[in-house]
C-alpha positions as CSV (number, residue, x, y, z in Angstrom):
1,M,-17.3,-26.7,60.1
2,K,-18.4,-29.8,58.0
3,I,-18.8,-33.2,59.2
4,T,-19.8,-36.0,57.1
5,G,-21.8,-38.8,58.6
6,S,-22.9,-39.5,61.9
7,S,-20.2,-41.2,63.2
8,P,-18.0,-39.9,66.2
9,P,-15.0,-38.2,64.8
10,P,-11.7,-40.2,65.2
11,T,-9.8,-40.3,68.6
12,N,-6.8,-38.1,67.7
13,I,-9.1,-35.2,66.8
14,S,-10.1,-35.2,70.4
15,R,-6.1,-34.3,71.6
16,P,-5.5,-30.9,72.8
17,G,-5.3,-28.5,69.8
18,L,-7.0,-30.2,67.3
19,I,-10.7,-29.6,69.0
20,P,-13.0,-26.4,68.2
21,Q,-12.7,-25.4,71.8
22,Y,-9.3,-24.8,71.4
23,L,-9.4,-22.5,68.9
24,R,-12.4,-20.7,70.3
25,R,-10.0,-20.2,73.1
26,A,-7.1,-19.1,71.0
27,L,-9.1,-17.0,68.3
28,G,-12.3,-16.1,69.9
29,Q,-15.4,-17.6,68.8
30,H,-16.4,-15.5,65.6
31,V,-12.9,-15.8,64.2
32,A,-12.7,-19.7,65.3
33,N,-15.8,-20.3,63.6
34,K,-15.1,-18.4,60.6
35,L,-11.5,-20.4,60.2
36,L,-13.3,-23.7,61.2
37,G,-15.7,-22.9,58.3
38,Y,-12.9,-23.3,55.3
39,F,-12.0,-26.9,56.8
40,T,-13.6,-30.2,56.5
41,L,-13.1,-33.1,59.0
42,K,-11.7,-35.5,57.0
43,D,-9.9,-39.2,58.0
44,G,-9.1,-37.4,61.6
45,Q,-7.8,-33.8,60.3
46,Y,-8.9,-30.6,59.2
47,V,-8.2,-30.2,55.5
48,D,-8.8,-26.6,54.0
49,H,-11.1,-27.1,51.0
50,N,-10.7,-24.1,49.4
51,Y,-6.8,-25.1,48.8
52,S,-6.7,-28.5,49.0
53,S,-9.7,-29.5,46.2
54,L,-9.6,-26.9,43.5
55,T,-12.2,-26.9,41.2
56,N,-11.6,-27.8,37.6
57,A,-11.3,-24.1,36.4
58,Y,-7.8,-24.7,38.0
59,G,-7.1,-27.9,37.1
60,T,-4.1,-29.6,39.5
61,R,-1.4,-28.5,40.6
62,A,1.5,-27.2,38.2
63,Q,4.4,-29.6,39.1
64,K,8.0,-28.4,38.9
65,F,9.8,-31.7,39.1
66,P,8.0,-35.2,38.5
67,G,7.4,-37.0,41.7
68,Q,6.1,-33.7,43.4
69,K,2.7,-34.0,44.9
70,N,-0.3,-32.0,46.2
71,P,-0.1,-31.7,49.7
72,P,-3.4,-30.8,51.7
73,L,-3.4,-27.8,54.0
74,I,-3.9,-29.2,57.4
75,L,-5.1,-27.1,60.5
76,T,-3.2,-27.9,63.5
77,S,-1.9,-26.7,67.0
78,V,1.7,-26.8,68.2
79,K,1.0,-30.1,69.7
80,G,0.0,-31.5,66.4
81,L,3.0,-29.8,64.2
82,D,5.4,-32.5,64.7
83,E,3.1,-35.0,63.2
84,L,2.3,-33.1,60.3
85,L,6.1,-32.0,59.6
86,S,7.2,-35.0,57.8
87,F,8.6,-35.0,53.9
88,Y,9.1,-37.0,50.9
89,P,12.3,-36.9,48.8
90,V,12.2,-36.0,45.1
91,R,15.6,-36.9,43.1
92,V,16.3,-34.6,40.4
93,E,19.0,-33.9,38.1
94,A,21.4,-31.3,39.5
95,F,21.0,-28.7,36.8
96,E,17.2,-29.0,37.0
97,T,17.4,-27.2,40.0
98,E,17.5,-23.6,40.2
99,R,20.4,-23.4,42.6
100,Y,22.6,-25.1,40.3
101,R,21.7,-23.3,37.4
102,Q,22.2,-19.9,39.1
103,R,25.6,-20.9,40.3
104,F,26.7,-22.5,37.1
105,S,25.9,-18.9,35.1
106,Q,28.5,-17.3,37.8
107,S,31.3,-20.0,37.9
108,E,30.8,-22.3,35.1
109,S,34.0,-24.1,36.0
110,I,33.2,-24.4,39.9
111,F,30.0,-25.8,39.3
112,L,30.4,-28.0,36.0
113,A,32.6,-29.4,38.5
114,A,30.1,-29.9,41.2
115,A,27.3,-31.0,39.0
116,Q,29.8,-33.9,37.5
117,S,31.0,-35.2,41.1
118,S,27.3,-35.0,42.1
119,P,24.7,-35.2,39.3
120,W,21.9,-35.8,41.4
121,R,20.1,-33.9,44.0
122,Q,17.6,-35.1,46.6
123,L,14.8,-32.3,47.5
124,N,12.9,-32.7,50.7
125,F,8.9,-31.8,50.2
126,L,6.4,-31.4,52.9
127,N,3.7,-34.2,53.0
128,N,1.4,-31.6,54.4
129,F,1.0,-27.8,54.7
130,P,0.3,-27.0,58.1
131,L,-1.6,-24.0,59.3
132,V,-0.6,-23.8,63.0
133,V,-2.9,-22.0,65.5
134,K,-0.9,-20.8,68.5
135,P,-2.4,-20.3,72.0
136,N,-2.1,-16.5,71.6
137,G,-4.1,-16.6,68.6
138,K,-1.3,-16.2,66.3
139,L,-1.2,-18.0,62.9
140,V,1.7,-20.0,61.2
141,F,1.7,-21.1,57.9
142,I,4.3,-23.6,56.6
143,C,4.5,-24.6,53.1
144,D,7.2,-25.9,50.5
145,D,7.3,-23.8,47.3
146,H,7.4,-19.7,48.2
147,P,4.0,-18.6,46.4
148,H,1.7,-20.6,48.7
149,V,2.1,-18.2,51.5
150,V,0.0,-16.0,49.6
151,Y,-2.9,-18.1,50.5
152,G,-2.3,-17.8,54.2
153,L,-1.6,-14.0,53.9
154,A,-5.1,-13.7,52.3
155,L,-6.3,-16.4,55.0
156,A,-5.2,-13.8,57.8
157,R,-6.8,-11.0,55.8
158,Q,-10.2,-13.1,55.7
159,L,-10.0,-13.5,59.5
160,G,-9.5,-10.2,60.2
161,L,-6.0,-10.8,61.8
162,I,-4.3,-8.7,59.5
163,D,-5.3,-5.4,57.5
164,S,-3.8,-4.1,54.3
165,A,-1.5,-1.4,56.0
166,A,0.0,-4.4,58.2
167,Q,3.9,-4.0,57.3
168,L,5.7,-7.1,55.8
169,F,9.1,-8.5,56.7
170,H,10.3,-10.3,54.0
171,V,13.4,-12.4,55.0
172,D,14.6,-14.4,52.0
173,E,17.7,-14.4,50.0
174,H,15.5,-13.4,47.0
175,L,13.2,-10.3,46.2
176,D,10.4,-12.4,45.1
177,N,9.0,-9.3,43.5
178,T,9.0,-10.4,39.9
179,V,5.6,-9.4,37.8
180,N,3.8,-12.4,36.4
181,S,2.2,-10.2,33.6
182,Q,0.8,-12.7,31.9
183,L,-1.4,-13.5,35.3
184,H,-1.9,-10.0,35.8
185,K,-3.2,-9.1,32.5
186,K,-5.6,-12.2,33.1
187,M,-6.8,-10.5,36.3
188,G,-7.6,-7.3,34.4
189,G,-7.5,-3.8,35.5
190,S,-6.0,-2.2,39.0
191,L,-7.5,-4.3,41.6
192,Y,-6.7,-3.5,45.5
193,A,-9.3,-5.7,47.0
194,P,-8.2,-9.4,47.5
195,P,-10.0,-12.1,45.4
196,A,-11.9,-14.5,46.9
197,L,-9.6,-17.4,48.6
198,P,-10.6,-20.2,45.9
199,V,-9.1,-17.9,43.4
200,I,-6.0,-17.3,45.3
201,A,-5.5,-20.6,45.7
202,G,-6.1,-21.3,42.3
203,H,-3.1,-18.8,41.4
204,C,-0.6,-19.8,44.0
205,K,-1.1,-23.8,42.4
206,T,-1.3,-23.2,38.8
207,E,0.0,-19.7,37.7
208,L,2.8,-18.3,40.2
209,R,6.3,-19.0,40.0
210,I,8.6,-19.2,42.9
211,D,10.1,-15.1,42.4
212,E,6.5,-13.8,42.0
213,H,4.9,-13.9,45.0
214,L,5.3,-10.5,46.3
215,A,4.4,-8.7,43.4
216,Y,0.9,-10.8,43.2
217,A,0.2,-10.0,46.7
218,C,0.6,-6.5,46.0
219,R,-1.4,-6.9,42.8
220,C,-4.2,-8.1,45.2
221,G,-4.1,-5.5,47.9
222,L,-3.0,-8.1,50.6
223,V,0.1,-5.8,51.3
224,Q,1.3,-2.3,49.8
225,P,4.5,-2.2,48.2
226,G,6.1,0.7,50.5
227,N,4.8,-1.7,53.4
228,I,7.4,-4.4,52.4
229,H,11.0,-4.9,54.2
230,Y,13.4,-6.8,52.6
231,V,15.9,-8.7,55.4
232,L,18.7,-9.7,53.5
233,T,22.0,-11.3,54.6
234,K,23.8,-9.4,51.8
235,D,23.6,-8.3,48.3
236,L,25.8,-11.0,47.0
237,P,26.2,-11.6,43.4
238,G,23.6,-13.7,42.0
239,L,21.8,-14.4,45.2
240,R,18.9,-12.4,43.5
241,S,18.2,-12.5,40.1
242,E,15.0,-10.3,39.5
243,G,17.1,-7.2,38.5
244,T,14.7,-4.7,39.4
245,E,14.3,-2.3,42.5
246,P,11.2,-2.9,44.8
247,A,9.1,-0.3,46.3
248,G,9.9,-1.5,50.0
249,K,13.1,-1.0,51.8
250,K,16.1,-2.9,52.1
251,I,17.9,-3.9,55.1
252,F,21.6,-5.8,55.0
253,L,23.0,-8.0,58.0
254,V,26.2,-7.6,56.4
255,E,27.7,-4.5,55.2
256,R,31.1,-3.6,53.9
257,Q,32.3,-7.0,54.7
258,R,31.6,-7.0,58.4
259,V,28.1,-8.2,60.6
260,V,26.3,-5.1,61.5
261,P,23.6,-5.1,64.4
262,S,20.1,-5.2,62.4
263,A,17.7,-2.8,62.9
264,A,14.9,-4.9,61.5
265,P,13.8,-6.1,65.3
266,D,13.4,-2.4,66.6
267,L,12.0,-1.3,63.2
268,A,9.3,-4.2,63.8
269,L,8.2,-3.3,67.3
270,Q,8.0,0.6,66.2
271,L,5.5,-0.5,63.3
272,G,2.9,-1.9,65.0
273,Q,0.8,-4.7,62.9
274,T,3.6,-7.1,61.2
275,V,3.7,-10.1,58.9
276,L,7.0,-12.5,58.7
277,D,7.4,-13.9,55.6
278,L,10.5,-16.2,55.6
279,D,12.5,-18.2,53.2
280,L,14.4,-20.7,55.0
281,D,16.9,-20.0,52.2
282,F,18.0,-17.1,54.1
283,F,20.0,-19.7,56.3
284,A,21.2,-21.3,52.7
285,Y,24.9,-19.6,53.8
286,L,25.2,-21.9,56.8
287,H,24.0,-25.0,55.3
288,D,24.2,-25.0,51.4
289,P,27.4,-26.3,49.8
290,L,27.2,-24.1,46.7
291,F,28.5,-21.0,48.1
292,L,31.3,-19.9,46.5
293,E,34.3,-19.6,49.1
294,E,34.7,-15.8,48.6
295,E,31.1,-15.7,49.7
296,K,31.8,-18.0,52.6
297,A,34.9,-16.1,54.0
298,L,32.6,-12.9,53.4
299,L,30.1,-14.2,55.9
300,K,32.7,-15.8,58.1
301,G,31.6,-14.8,61.8
302,W,27.8,-14.7,60.8
303,P,26.6,-17.9,62.4
304,E,23.2,-19.3,63.0
305,K,23.5,-18.0,66.7
306,K,23.5,-14.4,65.4
307,S,20.6,-14.9,62.5
308,L,18.5,-16.8,64.0
309,P,17.3,-14.7,66.9
310,I,16.7,-11.9,64.4
311,V,14.3,-14.3,63.1
312,K,12.7,-15.5,66.1
313,T,12.3,-11.5,67.3
314,L,10.5,-11.0,64.4
315,A,8.4,-13.9,64.4
316,Q,7.7,-12.8,68.2
317,N,6.4,-9.2,67.0
318,A,4.4,-10.7,64.1
319,A,0.4,-11.3,64.0
320,V,1.2,-13.9,61.3
321,V,4.1,-15.8,60.3
322,L,4.5,-17.1,57.1
323,I,7.0,-20.1,56.3
324,A,8.5,-21.3,53.0
325,I,11.3,-24.1,53.3
326,S,12.1,-23.6,49.5
327,P,13.5,-27.3,48.8
328,D,14.9,-26.2,45.4
329,Y,17.2,-23.7,47.3
330,F,17.7,-25.1,50.7
331,G,18.9,-28.4,50.3
332,V,19.6,-29.5,53.7
333,P,18.5,-32.7,55.5
334,P,14.8,-32.7,56.9
335,E,16.0,-32.8,60.3
336,K,17.5,-29.4,60.0
337,I,14.5,-27.9,58.2
338,K,12.2,-29.8,61.5
339,A,14.6,-27.9,63.9
340,L,14.3,-24.1,62.3
341,I,10.4,-24.5,62.0
342,R,10.2,-25.7,65.4
343,S,12.3,-22.9,66.8
344,I,10.5,-20.3,65.0
345,V,7.1,-21.2,66.2
346,A,8.3,-21.7,69.5
347,A,9.1,-17.8,69.4
348,A,5.8,-16.5,67.4
């Protein structure tokens, strides 16, 4: 742990959950000390120096929308999470968002009318990326755009909380397995050992697009392609644009126009060490006005009280939980996002 200067730490650091003693109780002394080694005490918060301050070799984060910030990754406890879960709005033209463009391609007349009636969208991005250490020793990493979860996955590997045999449950409305061929070529050859954390941080911030993080994680040896389980509501047209078949397994929650019991929680219990990789756009069918009427009819009877327990059970069974809020796809008010995150973190 790096502490600059000789003045005493700010008083808010002494709260339960933000002191090193708490981390050592939760993780054990060796792992806690290793984790603290990646963080610097700055302005009363433990900030990840690999991720929050990139070297000139990588430059600054490649932002998709004007107004996006470069948020710090901050170490916290469950008690400190509420303080860090804050948002800032980014106002964008409707057709600049992936969701509108994707839907426009399916039903031009419907979504042209939608964009004309509401030409602007407000996207809610995170002011901070919290890394939550729970009393039971689990890590929960929360970010906005999905590629950043690879850093949380790599950090867990560095700490020895998971290994390459871990089973990853990707709960999302997209496969996110597109290959960034330019980046993979730049990395050179076959790579089955994770690169250094600063390298992964640089790739997450400046190279990866939102649909590429799983292929990259496999390339880095952080997860085996055959150990990925894709948990999806339904193979609805247009919700997944990648068009490639992944090496992992697909688990659908709606089949033949009816809700089916999900095998995901029972499977997670059988497989041992697991990771939950959750994109909140998994819940988009509940809140997103851009769902087509036929999709809403198809998913009738699939309320949050049925889908959320599946996610919470997966979080409970996982050694590491990764959560992306995906503002470009999950366009709901911040309080709904916070409520979902609190519920999932509490279950982990």
